[in-house]
DORO-858387 format. One line per 3 residues: their letters; for each residue x, y, z of N, C-alpha, C. Coordinates in nm, 2 decimals. Example, Ala and Ser with C-alpha at 12.3 -4.5 7.8 and 13.67 -1.06 7.14 Angstrom:
! DORO-858387
as) 1.32 -0.57 0.78 1.23 -0.45 0.78 1.32 -0.33 0.78; 1.28 -0.22 0.71 1.37 -0.11 0.71 1.29 0.00 0.79
***
This chain:
! DORO-858387
mka) -2.04 3.96 3.54 -2.15 3.88 3.48 -2.14 3.87 3.33; -2.10 3.98 3.27 -2.08 3.98 3.13 -1.97 3.88 3.09; -1.86 3.88 3.16 -1.75 3.79 3.13 -1.79 3.65 3.15
cki) -1.88 3.62 3.24 -1.93 3.48 3.26 -2.01 3.43 3.14; -2.09 3.52 3.09 -2.17 3.49 2.97 -2.09 3.46 2.85; -1.98 3.54 2.84 -1.89 3.52 2.72 -1.82 3.39 2.73
ivf) -1.78 3.35 2.85 -1.71 3.22 2.87 -1.80 3.11 2.85; -1.93 3.12 2.89 -2.03 3.01 2.86 -2.05 3.00 2.71; -2.06 3.12 2.64 -2.09 3.12 2.50 -1.97 3.05 2.43
lgi) -1.85 3.09 2.46 -1.73 3.03 2.40 -1.72 2.88 2.42; -1.76 2.84 2.54 -1.76 2.69 2.58 -1.86 2.62 2.49; -1.98 2.68 2.47 -2.08 2.61 2.38 -2.03 2.61 2.24
vvl) -1.97 2.71 2.19 -1.91 2.71 2.05 -1.81 2.61 2.04; -1.71 2.59 2.13 -1.61 2.49 2.12 -1.67 2.35 2.13; -1.77 2.33 2.21 -1.84 2.20 2.22 -1.91 2.17 2.09
amg) -1.97 2.26 2.03 -2.04 2.24 1.90 -1.94 2.21 1.79; -1.83 2.28 1.79 -1.73 2.25 1.69 -1.67 2.11 1.71; -1.65 2.07 1.83 -1.60 1.94 1.86 -1.69 1.83 1.81
ivf) -1.82 1.85 1.83 -1.92 1.75 1.78 -1.92 1.74 1.63; -1.91 1.86 1.56 -1.90 1.86 1.42 -1.78 1.78 1.37; -1.66 1.81 1.43 -1.54 1.75 1.38 -1.54 1.60 1.41
igc) -1.60 1.56 1.52 -1.60 1.41 1.55 -1.69 1.34 1.45; -1.80 1.41 1.41 -1.89 1.35 1.31 -1.82 1.33 1.17; -1.72 1.42 1.14 -1.64 1.41 1.02 -1.52 1.32 1.02
est) -1.49 1.27 1.14 -1.37 1.19 1.15 -1.37 1.06 1.06; -1.26 1.04 1.00 -1.25 0.92 0.91 -1.21 0.80 1.00; -1.27 0.69 0.98 -1.23 0.57 1.05 -1.11 0.50 1.00
gse) -1.07 0.53 0.88 -0.95 0.48 0.82 -0.96 0.33 0.78; -1.08 0.28 0.79 -1.10 0.14 0.76 -1.12 0.12 0.61; -1.16 0.23 0.54 -1.18 0.22 0.39 -1.05 0.26 0.32
rtv) -1.01 0.19 0.22 -0.89 0.22 0.15 -0.93 0.23 0.00; -0.93 0.34 -0.06 -0.96 0.36 -0.20 -0.83 0.39 -0.27; -0.79 0.29 -0.35 -0.67 0.31 -0.43 -0.70 0.26 -0.57
api) -0.62 0.31 -0.67 -0.64 0.26 -0.80 -0.56 0.13 -0.82; -0.62 0.02 -0.86 -0.55 -0.11 -0.88 -0.45 -0.09 -0.99; -0.34 -0.17 -0.98 -0.24 -0.18 -1.09 -0.28 -0.29 -1.18
gna) -0.36 -0.26 -1.28 -0.42 -0.36 -1.37 -0.49 -0.47 -1.29; -0.47 -0.59 -1.33 -0.53 -0.70 -1.25 -0.42 -0.80 -1.20; -0.30 -0.74 -1.18 -0.18 -0.81 -1.14 -0.20 -0.89 -1.01
tgt) -0.16 -1.02 -1.02 -0.17 -1.10 -0.90 -0.04 -1.18 -0.89; 0.02 -1.19 -0.77 0.14 -1.27 -0.75 0.23 -1.21 -0.64; 0.35 -1.27 -0.63 0.45 -1.23 -0.53 0.58 -1.22 -0.60
atg) 0.66 -1.11 -0.58 0.79 -1.10 -0.63 0.88 -1.02 -0.54; 1.01 -1.03 -0.56 1.10 -0.96 -0.47 1.19 -0.87 -0.56; 1.21 -0.75 -0.52 1.30 -0.66 -0.59 1.41 -0.62 -0.50
taq) 1.53 -0.58 -0.55 1.64 -0.54 -0.47 1.70 -0.41 -0.52; 1.76 -0.33 -0.43 1.83 -0.21 -0.46 1.93 -0.18 -0.36; 2.03 -0.10 -0.40 2.14 -0.07 -0.30 2.09 0.04 -0.21
gys) 2.10 0.01 -0.08 2.07 0.11 0.03 2.20 0.19 0.06; 2.20 0.24 0.18 2.32 0.32 0.23 2.44 0.23 0.25; 2.41 0.12 0.33 2.52 0.03 0.37 2.52 -0.10 0.30
sev) 2.40 -0.14 0.25 2.39 -0.28 0.20 2.27 -0.28 0.10; 2.25 -0.40 0.04 2.13 -0.42 -0.05 2.01 -0.43 0.04; 1.90 -0.37 -0.01 1.77 -0.38 0.05 1.68 -0.46 -0.04
svt) 1.61 -0.56 0.02 1.51 -0.64 -0.07 1.37 -0.62 -0.02; 1.28 -0.61 -0.11 1.14 -0.59 -0.08 1.06 -0.69 -0.15; 0.98 -0.77 -0.08 0.89 -0.87 -0.13 0.75 -0.81 -0.13
vtm) 0.69 -0.81 -0.25 0.55 -0.75 -0.26 0.46 -0.86 -0.30; 0.34 -0.86 -0.24 0.23 -0.96 -0.28 0.11 -0.87 -0.33; 0.06 -0.91 -0.44 -0.05 -0.83 -0.50 -0.17 -0.93 -0.53
eng) -0.29 -0.88 -0.52 -0.41 -0.96 -0.56 -0.50 -0.87 -0.63; -0.52 -0.90 -0.76 -0.61 -0.82 -0.85 -0.57 -0.67 -0.85; -0.44 -0.65 -0.86 -0.39 -0.51 -0.87 -0.37 -0.44 -0.74
iit) -0.40 -0.50 -0.63 -0.39 -0.43 -0.50 -0.28 -0.49 -0.42; -0.19 -0.41 -0.37 -0.08 -0.46 -0.29 -0.13 -0.50 -0.15; -0.12 -0.63 -0.12 -0.18 -0.68 0.01 -0.07 -0.71 0.11
dve) 0.06 -0.72 0.07 0.16 -0.74 0.17 0.29 -0.69 0.12; 0.37 -0.64 0.21 0.51 -0.59 0.18 0.60 -0.63 0.29; 0.71 -0.70 0.26 0.81 -0.74 0.35 0.94 -0.68 0.31
idg) 1.01 -0.61 0.40 1.14 -0.55 0.37 1.25 -0.61 0.45; 1.36 -0.64 0.38 1.48 -0.69 0.45 1.59 -0.59 0.43; 1.62 -0.52 0.53 1.73 -0.42 0.53 1.82 -0.44 0.64
sge) 1.84 -0.57 0.67 1.92 -0.61 0.79 2.07 -0.56 0.78; 2.12 -0.53 0.67 2.25 -0.48 0.66 2.26 -0.33 0.67; 2.15 -0.26 0.68 2.14 -0.12 0.70 2.17 -0.08 0.85
tqa) 2.21 0.04 0.88 2.22 0.09 1.01 2.08 0.10 1.07; 2.05 0.01 1.17 1.91 0.01 1.22 1.87 0.14 1.29; 1.96 0.21 1.35 1.93 0.33 1.42 1.88 0.44 1.32
iag) 1.93 0.43 1.20 1.89 0.53 1.10 1.78 0.47 1.01; 1.80 0.36 0.96 1.71 0.30 0.86 1.59 0.23 0.92; 1.60 0.19 1.04 1.50 0.11 1.11 1.36 0.17 1.09
pai) 1.34 0.31 1.12 1.21 0.37 1.11 1.15 0.35 0.96; 1.24 0.37 0.86 1.20 0.36 0.72 1.15 0.21 0.69; 1.23 0.12 0.74 1.20 -0.02 0.72 1.07 -0.06 0.79
mra) 1.04 -0.01 0.90 0.92 -0.04 0.98 0.80 0.03 0.92; 0.81 0.16 0.88 0.69 0.23 0.83 0.66 0.22 0.68; 0.76 0.19 0.60 0.74 0.18 0.46 0.63 0.08 0.41
prs) 0.62 -0.04 0.47 0.52 -0.13 0.42 0.38 -0.08 0.43; 0.35 -0.01 0.54 0.21 0.04 0.56 0.19 0.16 0.46; 0.30 0.24 0.43 0.28 0.35 0.34 0.26 0.30 0.20
ima) 0.34 0.20 0.16 0.33 0.14 0.02 0.19 0.08 0.00; 0.14 0.01 0.10 0.00 -0.05 0.08 -0.10 0.06 0.08; -0.08 0.17 0.16 -0.18 0.28 0.16 -0.19 0.35 0.03
vns) -0.08 0.36 -0.05 -0.09 0.43 -0.18 -0.09 0.33 -0.29; -0.08 0.20 -0.26 -0.08 0.10 -0.37 0.03 0.13 -0.47; 0.14 0.17 -0.43 0.25 0.22 -0.52 0.38 0.22 -0.45
adf) 0.49 0.23 -0.53 0.62 0.25 -0.47 0.65 0.40 -0.45; 0.55 0.48 -0.49 0.57 0.63 -0.47 0.51 0.68 -0.34; 0.58 0.64 -0.23 0.54 0.69 -0.10 0.63 0.80 -0.05
dai) 0.59 0.87 0.05 0.68 0.98 0.10 0.80 0.92 0.17; 0.92 0.97 0.14 1.04 0.92 0.20 1.04 0.95 0.35; 1.10 0.86 0.43 1.10 0.87 0.57 1.22 0.96 0.61
sga) 1.19 1.07 0.68 1.29 1.16 0.72 1.41 1.10 0.79; 1.53 1.13 0.76 1.65 1.08 0.82 1.70 0.95 0.76; 1.62 0.89 0.67 1.67 0.77 0.60 1.64 0.78 0.45
tvt) 1.68 0.89 0.40 1.65 0.92 0.26 1.71 0.81 0.16; 1.83 0.77 0.18 1.89 0.67 0.09 1.82 0.54 0.10; 1.79 0.49 0.23 1.72 0.37 0.25 1.58 0.38 0.19
sga) 1.51 0.49 0.21 1.38 0.51 0.15 1.38 0.50 0.00; 1.48 0.56 -0.06 1.50 0.55 -0.21 1.52 0.41 -0.25; 1.60 0.33 -0.18 1.63 0.19 -0.21 1.50 0.11 -0.20
ike) 1.42 0.14 -0.09 1.29 0.07 -0.07 1.20 0.10 -0.19; 1.19 0.22 -0.23 1.11 0.26 -0.35 1.15 0.19 -0.47; 1.28 0.19 -0.50 1.33 0.13 -0.62 1.31 -0.03 -0.62
atq) 1.33 -0.09 -0.51 1.31 -0.24 -0.50 1.16 -0.27 -0.51; 1.08 -0.19 -0.45 0.93 -0.21 -0.45 0.89 -0.20 -0.60; 0.94 -0.10 -0.67 0.89 -0.08 -0.81 0.94 -0.20 -0.89
kai) 1.06 -0.25 -0.87 1.11 -0.37 -0.94 1.02 -0.49 -0.92; 0.97 -0.51 -0.79 0.89 -0.62 -0.76 0.75 -0.60 -0.82; 0.69 -0.48 -0.82 0.57 -0.45 -0.88 0.57 -0.48 -1.03
dsi) 0.68 -0.43 -1.10 0.70 -0.45 -1.24 0.71 -0.59 -1.28; 0.77 -0.67 -1.19 0.78 -0.82 -1.22 0.65 -0.88 -1.21; 0.57 -0.85 -1.11 0.44 -0.91 -1.09 0.35 -0.87 -1.21
vae) 0.35 -0.74 -1.25 0.27 -0.70 -1.36 0.31 -0.77 -1.49; 0.44 -0.78 -1.52 0.49 -0.85 -1.64 0.45 -1.00 -1.64; 0.46 -1.06 -1.52 0.43 -1.20 -1.51 0.28 -1.22 -1.53
sat) 0.20 -1.13 -1.48 0.05 -1.14 -1.49 0.01 -1.12 -1.64; 0.08 -1.03 -1.71 0.05 -1.00 -1.85 0.09 -1.12 -1.94; 0.19 -1.20 -1.90 0.23 -1.31 -1.99 0.18 -1.44 -1.95
apa) 0.11 -1.44 -1.83 0.05 -1.57 -1.78 -0.06 -1.62 -1.88; -0.06 -1.75 -1.92 -0.16 -1.79 -2.01 -0.30 -1.78 -1.95; -0.39 -1.75 -2.03 -0.53 -1.74 -1.99 -0.58 -1.88 -1.96
aee) -0.67 -1.89 -1.86 -0.73 -2.02 -1.83 -0.80 -2.07 -1.95; -0.78 -2.19 -1.99 -0.85 -2.25 -2.10 -1.00 -2.27 -2.07; -1.08 -2.24 -2.17 -1.22 -2.26 -2.15 -1.25 -2.40 -2.17
evv) -1.34 -2.45 -2.09 -1.38 -2.59 -2.11 -1.48 -2.60 -2.22; -1.45 -2.70 -2.31 -1.53 -2.72 -2.43 -1.63 -2.82 -2.39; -1.76 -2.79 -2.41 -1.87 -2.88 -2.38 -1.93 -2.93 -2.51
eed) -1.92 -3.05 -2.53 -1.97 -3.11 -2.66 -2.12 -3.15 -2.63; -2.20 -3.11 -2.73 -2.34 -3.15 -2.72 -2.36 -3.29 -2.77; -2.44 -3.37 -2.70 -2.47 -3.50 -2.74 -2.54 -3.50 -2.88
eqi) -2.49 -3.59 -2.96 -2.55 -3.60 -3.10 -2.68 -3.67 -3.09; -2.78 -3.62 -3.15 -2.91 -3.68 -3.15 -2.92 -3.77 -3.28; -2.96 -3.89 -3.26 -2.98 -3.97 -3.38 -3.13 -3.97 -3.41
se) -3.16 -3.94 -3.54 -3.29 -3.94 -3.58 -3.32 -4.07 -3.66; -3.43 -4.12 -3.63 -3.47 -4.25 -3.70 -3.57 -4.22 -3.81
***
């Protein structure tokens, strides 16, 4: 009888802990990252991978990376494929080229980081030198006094 009470008590404790942890679960729908200035645009960077050149095209809106496309078609797909597939999501999650390298594809991951940083730098530089929109000058009507 005592063993039965202990089992019931442990079951209740486990159930309560489960409810608490479910309530704390993150939905993952919110992404809080620091914007990279107010950079907006699309650029491509390239870097040498293990077997070939890797190119990364980055799109940014108001300092937030919104899209990343990687072309590593010359890399060994069995090794580099996971890095090429996972890196875009990682780059957008951290809004930076500084994402965790993909295990087993260290050289390709490094090339992706380097090419991503080149693309980001290009967008930031272009945004900084883009001419500001000209303000519209509104002339007031002249009043004629008699």
